[in-house]
Every structure is written in structure tokens, then in C-alpha cells.
C-alpha positions in Angstrom: -24.4 -33.1 5.5 -20.9 -33.6 5.1 -17.7 -30.7 6.3 -16.0 -28.4 3.9 -12.3 -29.8 2.7 -10.3 -27.9 4.8 -7.5 -26.6 2.6 -4.9 -29.4 4.5 -7.1 -31.7 3.0 -6.2 -31.2 -0.9 -5.0 -33.1 -3.7 -1.3 -32.2 -4.2 -2.0 -30.8 -8.1 -5.0 -28.5 -6.5 -2.4 -27.5 -3.8 -0.2 -26.2 -6.8 -3.2 -24.8 -8.4 -4.1 -22.5 -6.1 -0.2 -21.6 -5.1 0.0 -19.8 -8.5 -2.9 -18.0 -8.5 -1.9 -16.8 -5.8 1.3 -16.1 -7.3 -0.4 -13.7 -10.0 -2.2 -11.5 -8.1 0.6 -10.6 -6.1 2.0 -9.5 -9.8 -0.9 -7.2 -9.8 -0.7 -3.6 -10.8 -2.7 -2.2 -7.8 -4.7 1.9 -8.1 -7.1 3.3 -5.9 -9.9 2.6 -8.4 -12.1 5.5 -7.1 -9.5 7.8 -7.3 -10.1 11.1 -7.8 -8.6 14.6 -6.4 -7.2 14.0 -3.3 -5.8 17.7 -3.3 -6.6 19.1 0.0 -6.2 15.8 1.7 -3.1 15.4 4.0 0.1 13.2 4.0 3.2 12.3 5.0 6.3 13.9 3.9 9.4 12.1 4.8 13.1 11.9 4.0 13.8 10.1 0.8 14.0 6.5 1.1 14.1 3.9 -1.8 11.3 1.1 -1.9 12.5 -2.4 -0.3 11.5 -4.6 -3.1 14.6 -6.6 -5.3 15.4 -4.4 -7.9 13.3 -1.8 -7.3 15.0 1.5 -7.8 11.9 3.9 -7.6 12.8 6.6 -4.2 9.9 7.9 -2.2 9.3 11.2 -0.3 6.3 10.6 1.1 4.4 7.8 3.2 3.7 5.2 -0.4 2.0 1.9 -0.9 2.4 0.5 -4.1 3.7 3.3 -5.4 0.8 5.4 -4.7 1.0 8.6 -1.3 -1.3 7.1 1.2 -3.9 10.6 1.6 -6.3 11.3 4.3 -8.6 13.3 5.2 -8.1 14.6 8.6 -5.1 15.9 9.6 -5.5 14.7 12.7 -7.3 11.4 11.2 -5.4 8.4 14.1 -3.7 5.9 11.4 -2.3 8.9 9.9 -0.2 10.6 13.1 0.1 6.6 14.0 2.4 6.6 10.6 4.1 9.4 10.9 5.2 8.2 14.5 6.6 5.2 13.0 8.7 6.9 10.5 9.6 9.4 13.4 10.8 6.0 15.0 13.2 5.0 11.8 14.3 8.3 11.6 12.6 9.8 8.5 11.9 13.1 9.8 8.2 12.5 8.4 6.0 15.8 8.6 2.1 16.6 7.9 1.1 18.8 5.1 -1.9 19.2 2.9 -1.0 16.6 -0.8 -1.4 18.6 -3.5 -1.2 16.7 -6.9 2.0 18.1 -7.9 3.3 15.5 -5.3 2.1 11.8 -7.6 -0.1 10.1 -7.4 -2.2 9.0 -4.4 -4.2 6.9 -2.8 -6.7 7.1 -0.2 -5.4 5.2 3.4 -8.6 3.4 3.8 -9.0 2.4 0.2 -5.5 0.7 0.1 -6.6 -0.7 3.3 -9.6 -2.3 2.3 -7.6 -3.6 -1.1 -5.9 -5.9 1.2 -3.1 -3.4 1.7 -0.6 -3.8 -1.6 2.5 -3.0 -0.1 4.8 -2.7 -3.8 3.1 -1.5 -7.4 5.3 -2.4 -10.3 4.6 -4.6 -12.9 7.1 -7.9 -12.7 
């Protein structure tokens, strides 16, 4: 039985094709497929901060991922508190608040993690 080929042993042409596929996947817009109304969940409101992606004019008022407000079911979820602490460390004045749909589109933190933690939500 032969061993599977390691990526560094692939022909140069195949490596290029794999790189192209990976780039195409990164450009897709991620949405929370199980999106439900997250009203009553919790999010972290912050001072406004711009999206770090070059050429993007999106400004967030909440902790976001892929331009979606990250929400947690429990106010004391350890991951919510960790992210709020990080926002405090960088001077964003975080406040844990109850999410309302008027704030904008949301995504469960755990669905975002399961999706591979995509960070930017704008199609190129």
C-alpha cells in the first residue's frame, strides 16, 4: 500500500490549481446558514471602528465577523467575555448588551467558529 502524496510533492501545475481554488473560496460571502432571529441573545457594543480590509468603508458599532454582529445566547458566555476583554484592551469601550434585530444582521459566534472564522463579508 502506497502512502498518500504530501502537498509539497504535488506537480507545480496542481499546486497552482489548488491555490486558485483556495482564493475563490475566500472571496465568497459567508452568512450564518442557520440564521434565526437572535433577539434576546447578547452582543458586544463598542465604539465605532472601521473594517481593516483595504478599500472597505464598513464601520462597526458591535463586535463583528464577516460584517455580521456576533451574538451569544448567554450574557456570561466565556467567549463573549473574552472578546469583550480584548476590545477593552484595545480601547474600544465594550458593553455587553441584549441584541435587537434593528442593530443589523447577526450570526451566532459558534456558527461562525464552525464555518472556519471567516473575517470579511464583502464580495470582490
